[in-house]
N, CA and C atoms as an extended XYZ file, in Angstrom:
447
Properties=species:S:1:pos:R:3:atomname:S:1:resname:S:1:resid:I:1 pbc="F F F"
N         0.841       -1.286        0.084 N   MET     1
C        -0.091       -0.030       -0.138 CA  MET     1
C         0.911        0.944       -0.202 C   MET     1
N         0.603        2.348       -0.848 N   THR     2
C         1.142        3.485       -0.870 CA  THR     2
C         0.728        4.542        0.410 C   THR     2
N         1.705        5.168        0.658 N   TYR     3
C         1.517        6.316        2.062 CA  TYR     3
C         0.099        6.646        1.760 C   TYR     3
N        -0.086        7.409        0.336 N   ILE     4
C        -1.303        8.252        0.026 CA  ILE     4
C        -2.414        7.406        0.155 C   ILE     4
N        -2.377        6.261       -0.188 N   ASP     5
C        -3.546        5.342        0.110 CA  ASP     5
C        -4.113        4.833        1.253 C   ASP     5
N        -2.887        4.939        2.121 N   HIS     6
C        -3.160        4.798        3.480 CA  HIS     6
C        -3.927        6.069        4.171 C   HIS     6
N        -3.370        7.318        4.031 N   ILE     7
C        -4.012        8.362        4.427 CA  ILE     7
C        -5.291        8.396        4.084 C   ILE     7
N        -5.440        8.113        2.897 N   ARG     8
C        -6.913        8.454        2.309 CA  ARG     8
C        -7.940        7.379        3.355 C   ARG     8
N        -7.393        6.166        3.028 N   LYS     9
C        -7.983        5.126        4.083 CA  LYS     9
C        -8.343        5.829        5.598 C   LYS     9
N        -7.283        5.984        6.046 N   MET    10
C        -7.407        6.533        7.346 CA  MET    10
C        -8.271        7.798        7.464 C   MET    10
N        -8.161        8.439        6.397 N   LYS    11
C        -9.246        9.824        6.577 CA  LYS    11
C       -10.466        9.541        6.565 C   LYS    11
N       -10.985        8.830        5.355 N   ALA    12
C       -12.311        7.909        5.474 CA  ALA    12
C       -12.777        7.365        6.607 C   ALA    12
N       -11.916        6.761        7.292 N   SER    13
C       -12.599        6.069        8.445 CA  SER    13
C       -12.987        7.192        9.695 C   SER    13
N       -12.029        8.373        9.685 N   GLY    14
C       -12.241        9.254       10.647 CA  GLY    14
C       -11.474        9.045       11.570 C   GLY    14
N       -10.157        8.064       11.684 N   VAL    15
C        -9.136        7.840       12.356 CA  VAL    15
C        -7.982        8.566       12.267 C   VAL    15
N        -7.749        9.213       13.197 N   CYS    16
C        -6.075        9.883       13.164 CA  CYS    16
C        -5.026        8.812       13.502 C   CYS    16
N        -4.428        8.314       12.472 N   PRO    17
C        -3.535        7.485       12.636 CA  PRO    17
C        -2.221        7.819       13.451 C   PRO    17
N        -1.895        8.814       13.869 N   PHE    18
C        -0.994        9.237       15.012 CA  PHE    18
C        -1.607        8.710       16.346 C   PHE    18
N        -2.850        9.460       17.089 N   CYS    19
C        -3.825        8.810       17.958 CA  CYS    19
C        -3.835        7.497       18.315 C   CYS    19
N        -4.141        6.712       16.889 N   GLU    20
C        -4.416        5.026       17.174 CA  GLU    20
C        -3.168        4.738       17.362 C   GLU    20
N        -2.148        4.891       16.637 N   GLU    21
C        -0.680        4.306       16.983 CA  GLU    21
C        -0.497        4.315       18.743 C   GLU    21
N        -0.505        5.515       19.027 N   TYR    22
C        -0.155        5.641       20.453 CA  TYR    22
C        -1.421        5.174       21.504 C   TYR    22
N        -2.487        5.010       20.939 N   LYS    23
C        -3.376        4.180       21.828 CA  LYS    23
C        -2.773        2.726       21.672 C   LYS    23
N        -2.206        2.456       20.719 N   GLN    24
C        -1.547        0.792       20.670 CA  GLN    24
C        -0.711        0.412       21.298 C   GLN    24
N        -0.094        1.366       21.968 N   ASP    25
C         1.348        1.295       22.561 CA  ASP    25
C         2.255        1.060       21.780 C   ASP    25
N         2.558        1.897       20.437 N   LEU    26
C         3.734        1.752       19.459 CA  LEU    26
C         4.723        2.719       19.563 C   LEU    26
N         4.510        3.435       20.312 N   ALA    27
C         5.852        4.773       20.784 CA  ALA    27
C         7.191        4.021       20.977 C   ALA    27
N         7.923        4.854       20.592 N   VAL    28
C         9.265        4.226       21.054 CA  VAL    28
C        10.052        5.070       22.432 C   VAL    28
N         9.594        6.423       22.172 N   ASP    29
C         9.810        6.893       23.425 CA  ASP    29
C         8.736        8.261       23.854 C   ASP    29
N         8.951        8.591       24.638 N   GLU    30
C         7.881        9.521       25.183 CA  GLU    30
C         7.972       10.291       26.270 C   GLU    30
N         7.275       11.454       26.799 N   ASN    31
C         7.234       12.305       27.788 CA  ASN    31
C         6.081       12.778       27.939 C   ASN    31
N         5.595       13.526       28.790 N   ASP    32
C         4.052       14.087       29.327 CA  ASP    32
C         3.419       14.644       28.086 C   ASP    32
N         4.319       15.237       27.128 N   THR    33
C         3.350       15.899       26.283 CA  THR    33
C         3.460       15.339       24.565 C   THR    33
N         4.479       14.528       24.144 N   ALA    34
C         4.583       13.827       23.332 CA  ALA    34
C         5.442       12.588       23.192 C   ALA    34
N         5.182       11.939       21.895 N   TYR    35
C         5.946       10.588       21.415 CA  TYR    35
C         6.613       10.492       20.480 C   TYR    35
N         7.252        9.407       20.352 N   VAL    36
C         8.352        9.385       19.051 CA  VAL    36
C         7.419        7.742       18.340 C   VAL    36
N         7.557        8.224       17.019 N   LEU    37
C         7.158        7.146       16.188 CA  LEU    37
C         8.309        6.623       15.257 C   LEU    37
N         8.133        5.606       14.837 N   PRO    38
C         9.223        5.488       13.772 CA  PRO    38
C         8.052        5.899       12.370 C   PRO    38
N         8.458        6.621       11.361 N   ALA    39
C         7.550        6.682       10.364 CA  ALA    39
C         7.093        5.495        9.557 C   ALA    39
N         5.845        5.214        9.298 N   ARG    40
C         5.400        4.210        8.596 CA  ARG    40
C         5.504        3.905        7.297 C   ARG    40
N         5.856        5.064        6.707 N   ALA    41
C         6.369        5.286        5.109 CA  ALA    41
C         7.527        6.028        5.044 C   ALA    41
N         8.612        5.733        5.624 N   PRO    42
C         9.761        6.558        5.347 CA  PRO    42
C        10.430        6.712        4.438 C   PRO    42
N        11.029        8.240        4.412 N   TYR    43
C        11.810        8.459        3.402 CA  TYR    43
C        13.336        7.622        3.647 C   TYR    43
N        13.793        7.548        4.795 N   THR    44
C        15.034        6.806        4.524 CA  THR    44
C        14.888        6.173        6.013 C   THR    44
N        16.189        5.617        6.068 N   GLU    45
C        16.225        4.422        7.319 CA  GLU    45
C        15.953        5.573        8.336 C   GLU    45
N        15.531        4.740        9.995 N   ASP    46
C        15.305        5.695       11.153 CA  ASP    46
C        14.480        7.123       10.896 C   ASP    46
N        13.937        7.208       10.092 N   HIS    47
C        12.736        8.577       10.017 CA  HIS    47
C        11.962        8.267       10.841 C   HIS    47
N        11.789        9.262       11.803 N   ILE    48
C        10.913        9.419       12.874 CA  ILE    48
C        10.048       10.674       12.691 C   ILE    48
N         9.193       10.473       13.844 N   LEU    49
C         7.960       11.592       14.138 CA  LEU    49
C         7.807       11.903       15.258 C   LEU    49
N         8.151       13.115       15.674 N   ILE    50
C         7.704       13.505       17.030 CA  ILE    50
C         6.196       13.974       16.923 C   ILE    50
N         5.307       13.186       17.649 N   CYS    51
C         3.793       13.903       17.610 CA  CYS    51
C         3.315       14.095       19.291 C   CYS    51
N         2.576       14.703       18.988 N   THR    52
C         1.700       15.366       20.479 CA  THR    52
C         0.626       14.418       20.930 C   THR    52
N         0.599       14.102       22.237 N   LYS    53
C        -0.283       13.572       22.812 CA  LYS    53
C        -1.871       14.202       22.576 C   LYS    53
N        -1.500       15.294       22.821 N   ARG    54
C        -2.848       16.286       22.581 CA  ARG    54
C        -2.959       16.427       21.064 C   ARG    54
N        -4.347       16.354       20.569 N   HIS    55
C        -4.593       16.512       19.276 CA  HIS    55
C        -4.735       17.601       18.889 C   HIS    55
N        -3.726       18.038       18.340 N   VAL    56
C        -4.080       19.937       17.994 CA  VAL    56
C        -3.217       19.845       16.546 C   VAL    56
N        -3.706       20.606       15.754 N   ASP    57
C        -3.193       20.829       14.259 CA  ASP    57
C        -1.775       21.387       14.316 C   ASP    57
N        -1.573       22.843       14.499 N   ILE    58
C        -0.379       23.500       14.507 CA  ILE    58
C         0.476       23.921       15.688 C   ILE    58
N         1.591       24.468       15.083 N   LEU    59
C         2.352       24.705       16.509 CA  LEU    59
C         1.762       25.667       17.631 C   LEU    59
N         1.122       26.620       16.819 N   GLN    60
C         0.711       27.813       17.641 CA  GLN    60
C        -0.965       27.147       18.683 C   GLN    60
N        -0.834       25.989       18.381 N   ASP    61
C        -2.045       25.224       19.454 CA  ASP    61
C        -1.332       24.993       20.617 C   ASP    61
N         0.168       24.961       20.688 N   LEU    62
C         0.612       24.660       21.878 CA  LEU    62
C         1.283       25.435       22.730 C   LEU    62
N         0.933       25.036       24.016 N   SER    63
C         1.145       26.014       25.402 CA  SER    63
C         2.959       25.958       25.440 C   SER    63
N         3.226       26.878       26.105 N   ALA    64
C         4.789       26.991       26.231 CA  ALA    64
C         5.378       25.320       26.970 C   ALA    64
N         4.891       25.181       27.778 N   GLU    65
C         5.108       23.756       28.599 CA  GLU    65
C         5.136       22.922       27.057 C   GLU    65
N         4.354       22.606       26.595 N   GLU    66
C         3.949       21.774       25.493 CA  GLU    66
C         5.231       21.742       24.680 C   GLU    66
N         5.309       23.343       24.156 N   LEU    67
C         6.339       22.960       23.140 CA  LEU    67
C         7.780       22.977       23.790 C   LEU    67
N         8.068       23.161       25.135 N   LYS    68
C         9.274       22.648       25.533 CA  LYS    68
C         9.407       21.326       25.549 C   LYS    68
N         8.332       20.427       25.829 N   GLN    69
C         8.810       19.109       26.071 CA  GLN    69
C         8.689       18.598       24.437 C   GLN    69
N         8.145       19.075       23.496 N   VAL    70
C         8.247       18.391       22.148 CA  VAL    70
C         9.356       18.828       21.776 C   VAL    70
N        10.304       20.003       21.960 N   TYR    71
C        11.587       20.349       21.953 CA  TYR    71
C        12.541       19.397       22.264 C   TYR    71
N        12.405       19.113       24.041 N   GLU    72
C        13.136       18.111       24.404 CA  GLU    72
C        13.301       16.676       23.793 C   GLU    72
N        12.230       15.967       23.328 N   LEU    73
C        12.213       15.102       22.142 CA  LEU    73
C        13.094       15.191       20.896 C   LEU    73
N        12.725       16.375       20.621 N   ILE    74
C        13.524       16.742       19.412 CA  ILE    74
C        15.061       16.599       19.630 C   ILE    74
N        15.398       17.300       20.328 N   VAL    75
C        16.722       17.560       20.914 CA  VAL    75
C        17.565       16.279       21.151 C   VAL    75
N        16.707       15.219       22.119 N   LYS    76
C        17.168       13.807       22.198 CA  LYS    76
C        17.365       12.807       20.915 C   LYS    76
N        16.025       13.113       20.009 N   TRP    77
C        16.092       12.006       18.983 CA  TRP    77
C        17.001       12.686       17.949 C   TRP    77
N        17.228       13.902       17.576 N   GLU    78
C        18.185       14.507       16.656 CA  GLU    78
C        19.477       14.108       16.888 C   GLU    78
N        19.853       14.107       18.171 N   THR    79
C        21.387       13.843       18.534 CA  THR    79
C        21.559       12.210       18.178 C   THR    79
N        20.549       11.570       18.797 N   ILE    80
C        20.740       10.136       18.630 CA  ILE    80
C        21.066        9.845       17.023 C   ILE    80
N        20.085       10.330       16.039 N   LEU    81
C        20.110        9.816       14.884 CA  LEU    81
C        21.335       10.569       14.029 C   LEU    81
N        22.123       11.658       14.881 N   TYR    82
C        22.926       12.556       14.045 CA  TYR    82
C        24.057       11.636       14.255 C   TYR    82
N        24.398       11.343       15.750 N   GLN    83
C        25.278       10.270       15.786 CA  GLN    83
C        25.536        9.215       15.202 C   GLN    83
N        24.561        8.624       14.927 N   LYS    84
C        24.359        7.431       13.985 CA  LYS    84
C        24.543        7.682       12.560 C   LYS    84
N        23.943        8.375       12.058 N   HIS    85
C        23.694        8.852       10.382 CA  HIS    85
C        24.954       10.063        9.985 C   HIS    85
N        25.214       10.692       11.136 N   GLY    86
C        25.875       11.923       10.672 CA  GLY    86
C        25.023       13.299       10.098 C   GLY    86
N        23.970       13.035        9.816 N   GLU    87
C        23.442       14.200        9.015 CA  GLU    87
C        21.969       13.926        8.947 C   GLU    87
N        21.101       14.826        9.673 N   VAL    88
C        19.370       14.739        9.764 CA  VAL    88
C        19.118       16.117        9.221 C   VAL    88
N        17.743       15.985        9.263 N   VAL    89
C        16.442       16.999        8.584 CA  VAL    89
C        15.596       17.273        9.591 C   VAL    89
N        15.257       18.056       10.456 N   VAL    90
C        14.298       18.277       11.327 CA  VAL    90
C        13.258       19.171       10.801 C   VAL    90
N        12.071       18.914       10.359 N   PHE    91
C        11.142       19.707        9.477 CA  PHE    91
C         9.718       19.375       10.091 C   PHE    91
N         9.039       20.638       10.041 N   LEU    92
C         7.509       20.692       10.279 CA  LEU    92
C         6.730       21.467        9.222 C   LEU    92
N         5.919       20.470        8.490 N   ARG    93
C         5.004       21.114        7.505 CA  ARG    93
C         3.583       21.588        8.252 C   ARG    93
N         3.350       23.036        8.036 N   GLN    94
C         2.117       23.690        8.455 CA  GLN    94
C         1.529       24.260        7.064 C   GLN    94
N         0.372       23.876        7.613 N   GLY    95
C        -0.792       24.452        6.569 CA  GLY    95
C        -1.910       23.739        6.301 C   GLY    95
N        -2.462       23.561        4.866 N   ILE    96
C        -3.566       22.898        4.674 CA  ILE    96
C        -3.284       21.317        4.468 C   ILE    96
N        -3.787       20.161        4.895 N   PRO    97
C        -4.054       18.797        4.574 CA  PRO    97
C        -3.669       18.489        2.813 C   PRO    97
N        -2.782       18.376        2.283 N   PHE    98
C        -2.709       17.728        0.746 CA  PHE    98
C        -2.475       19.235        0.069 C   PHE    98
N        -2.263       20.450        0.641 N   GLY    99
C        -1.782       21.348        0.223 CA  GLY    99
C        -0.295       21.615       -0.483 C   GLY    99
N         0.233       22.761       -0.377 N   VAL   100
C         1.774       22.814       -1.390 CA  VAL   100
C         2.422       21.936       -0.364 C   VAL   100
N         2.538       22.286        1.133 N   THR   101
C         3.790       21.988        1.606 CA  THR   101
C         3.651       20.618        2.074 C   THR   101
N         2.687       19.820        1.636 N   GLY   102
C         2.860       18.000        1.729 CA  GLY   102
C         2.291       17.845        2.729 C   GLY   102
N         1.729       18.618        3.940 N   LYS   103
C         0.968       18.111        4.920 CA  LYS   103
C        -0.227       17.238        4.928 C   LYS   103
N        -0.090       16.229        5.609 N   SER   104
C        -1.448       15.409        4.994 CA  SER   104
C        -2.073       14.788        6.541 C   SER   104
N        -1.927       15.253        7.610 N   LEU   105
C        -2.976       14.999        8.828 CA  LEU   105
C        -3.027       16.302        9.477 C   LEU   105
N        -4.031       16.376        9.963 N   HIS   106
C        -4.358       17.456       10.968 CA  HIS   106
C        -3.637       17.273       12.261 C   HIS   106
N        -2.576       16.949       12.572 N   HIS   107
C        -2.117       16.226       13.854 CA  HIS   107
C        -0.801       17.045       14.097 C   HIS   107
N        -0.409       17.862       14.625 N   PHE   108
C         1.044       18.390       14.769 CA  PHE   108
C         2.263       17.150       15.159 C   PHE   108
N         2.694       17.028       14.178 N   HIS   109
C         4.074       16.244       14.313 CA  HIS   109
C         5.304       16.784       13.831 C   HIS   109
N         6.529       16.522       14.234 N   ARG   110
C         7.512       17.157       13.422 CA  ARG   110
C         8.357       16.111       13.021 C   ARG   110
N         9.300       16.038       11.815 N   HIS   111
C         9.925       14.905       11.460 CA  HIS   111
C        11.676       15.221       11.688 C   HIS   111
N        12.014       14.029       11.959 N   ILE   112
C        13.620       13.645       11.933 CA  ILE   112
C        14.122       12.886       11.109 C   ILE   112
N        14.540       12.988        9.707 N   VAL   113
C        14.972       12.162        9.006 CA  VAL   113
C        16.421       12.288        8.456 C   VAL   113
N        16.928       11.438        8.759 N   PRO   114
C        18.397       11.201        8.347 CA  PRO   114
C        18.507       11.137        6.829 C   PRO   114
N        19.752       12.263        6.376 N   HIS   115
C        20.333       11.738        5.148 CA  HIS   115
C        19.398       12.085        4.186 C   HIS   115
N        18.281       13.039        4.483 N   PHE   116
C        17.069       13.313        3.563 CA  PHE   116
C        17.730       14.901        3.099 C   PHE   116
N        17.714       15.216        1.553 N   THR   117
C        18.162       16.347        1.309 CA  THR   117
C        17.311       16.627        0.043 C   THR   117
N        17.575       17.648       -0.618 N   ILE   118
C        16.953       18.129       -2.029 CA  ILE   118
C        17.508       16.984       -3.090 C   ILE   118
N        18.928       16.360       -2.577 N   GLN   119
C        19.420       15.906       -4.274 CA  GLN   119
C        18.367       14.785       -4.117 C   GLN   119
N        17.739       14.137       -3.269 N   TYR   120
C        17.019       12.913       -3.711 CA  TYR   120
C        15.853       13.226       -4.777 C   TYR   120
N        15.450       14.577       -4.900 N   GLY   121
C        14.877       15.203       -5.569 CA  GLY   121
C        13.269       14.763       -5.730 C   GLY   121
N        12.875       14.833       -4.243 N   TRP   122
C        11.411       14.523       -4.131 CA  TRP   122
C        10.398       15.137       -4.447 C   TRP   122
N         9.424       14.652       -4.772 N   THR   123
C         8.207       15.830       -5.377 CA  THR   123
C         6.897       14.915       -4.651 C   THR   123
N         5.842       15.869       -4.733 N   GLN   124
C         4.842       15.169       -3.662 CA  GLN   124
C         4.112       13.916       -4.406 C   GLN   124
N         4.546       13.450       -5.657 N   GLU   125
C         4.156       12.412       -6.504 CA  GLU   125
C         5.018       11.439       -5.860 C   GLU   125
N         6.140       11.379       -5.681 N   THR   126
C         7.241       10.323       -5.107 CA  THR   126
C         7.111       10.484       -3.477 C   THR   126
N         6.632       11.264       -3.051 N   SER   127
C         6.595       11.411       -1.573 CA  SER   127
C         4.838       10.347       -1.049 C   SER   127
N         3.872       10.568       -1.977 N   ASP   128
C         2.625       10.050       -1.838 CA  ASP   128
C         2.957        8.552       -2.323 C   ASP   128
N         3.607        8.172       -3.145 N   ALA   129
C         3.949        6.813       -3.349 CA  ALA   129
C         4.806        6.130       -2.538 C   ALA   129
N         5.419        6.490       -1.539 N   ARG   130
C         6.024        5.912       -0.637 CA  ARG   130
C         5.612        4.633        0.004 C   ARG   130
N         6.429        3.435       -0.041 N   HIS   131
C         5.779        1.925        0.889 CA  HIS   131
C         5.507        2.335        2.174 C   HIS   131
N         4.256        1.791        2.143 N   ILE   132
C         3.737        2.002        3.936 CA  ILE   132
C         4.150        0.724        4.495 C   ILE   132
N         4.900        0.512        5.649 N   MET   133
C         5.013       -0.757        5.991 CA  MET   133
C         3.853       -1.495        6.859 C   MET   133
N         3.834       -2.783        6.465 N   ASP   134
C         2.577       -3.385        7.034 CA  ASP   134
C         2.540       -3.749        8.383 C   ASP   134
N         2.086       -4.283        9.169 N   ALA   135
C         1.593       -4.273       10.439 CA  ALA   135
C         2.995       -5.301       11.128 C   ALA   135
N         3.431       -6.135       10.480 N   LYS   136
C         4.415       -6.802       10.822 CA  LYS   136
C         5.769       -6.252       10.641 C   LYS   136
N         5.791       -5.741        9.397 N   GLU   137
C         7.450       -4.991        9.339 CA  GLU   137
C         7.415       -3.614       10.520 C   GLU   137
N         6.088       -2.851       10.503 N   TYR   138
C         6.310       -1.934       11.618 CA  TYR   138
C         6.502       -2.174       12.947 C   TYR   138
N         5.983       -3.249       13.360 N   GLY   139
C         6.451       -4.048       14.699 CA  GLY   139
C         7.387       -4.482       14.849 C   GLY   139
N         8.243       -4.910       14.091 N   GLU   140
C         9.647       -5.046       13.720 CA  GLU   140
C        10.656       -3.866       14.004 C   GLU   140
N        10.045       -2.801       13.321 N   LYS   141
C        11.118       -1.849       13.463 CA  LYS   141
C        10.616       -1.350       14.633 C   LYS   141
N         9.583       -0.703       15.450 N   ILE   142
C         9.590       -0.376       16.899 CA  ILE   142
C        10.211       -1.388       17.775 C   ILE   142
N        10.445       -2.701       17.724 N   ILE   143
C        11.025       -3.374       18.632 CA  ILE   143
C        12.516       -3.071       18.204 C   ILE   143
N        12.934       -3.025       17.405 N   GLN   144
C        14.194       -2.754       16.917 CA  GLN   144
C        14.848       -1.395       17.290 C   GLN   144
N        13.935       -0.180       16.915 N   MET   145
C        14.039        1.114       17.680 CA  MET   145
C        14.302        1.035       19.140 C   MET   145
N        13.259        0.178       20.017 N   ARG   146
C        13.190        0.318       21.547 CA  ARG   146
C        14.409       -0.260       22.162 C   ARG   146
N        14.835       -1.141       21.247 N   GLU   147
C        15.864       -2.152       21.471 CA  GLU   147
C        17.473       -1.391       21.535 C   GLU   147
N        17.557       -0.773       20.262 N   ARG   148
C        18.659       -0.091       19.871 CA  ARG   148
C        19.005        1.678       20.773 C   ARG   148
N        17.525        2.376       20.846 N   TYR   149
C        17.782        3.439       21.525 CA  TYR   149
C        17.211        3.321       22.534 C   TYR   149
């Protein structure tokens, strides 16, 4: 299944994939405000998402304390992945889902992606066509990350 097909399926069901994955105890790390998930449709190895526990849409919806705790997880995981991969990109998409930023969900999250640069030539079409991990593959990735980090 492609990423875009997965997102469309979740949207049609009315389920937020990030909220659902947190309810299923799939986080590899967390604090009081946020949690870390491996990306289900990663751009590169060890692509992770920092998601808020509270279902909010944009950065401005977060309190100062929530922002502080999100930032703590970003710094922790950026450091871990930088030490392993040597290069990482931390990014945030804000805007309209399926708009020009490539945002696809109404749930605040930050990406940390090792070795992700414009040289890969990503377009919205190639992003949408990414492979989405099935439940077995995703479960194995979660176990691997929990053990490694």
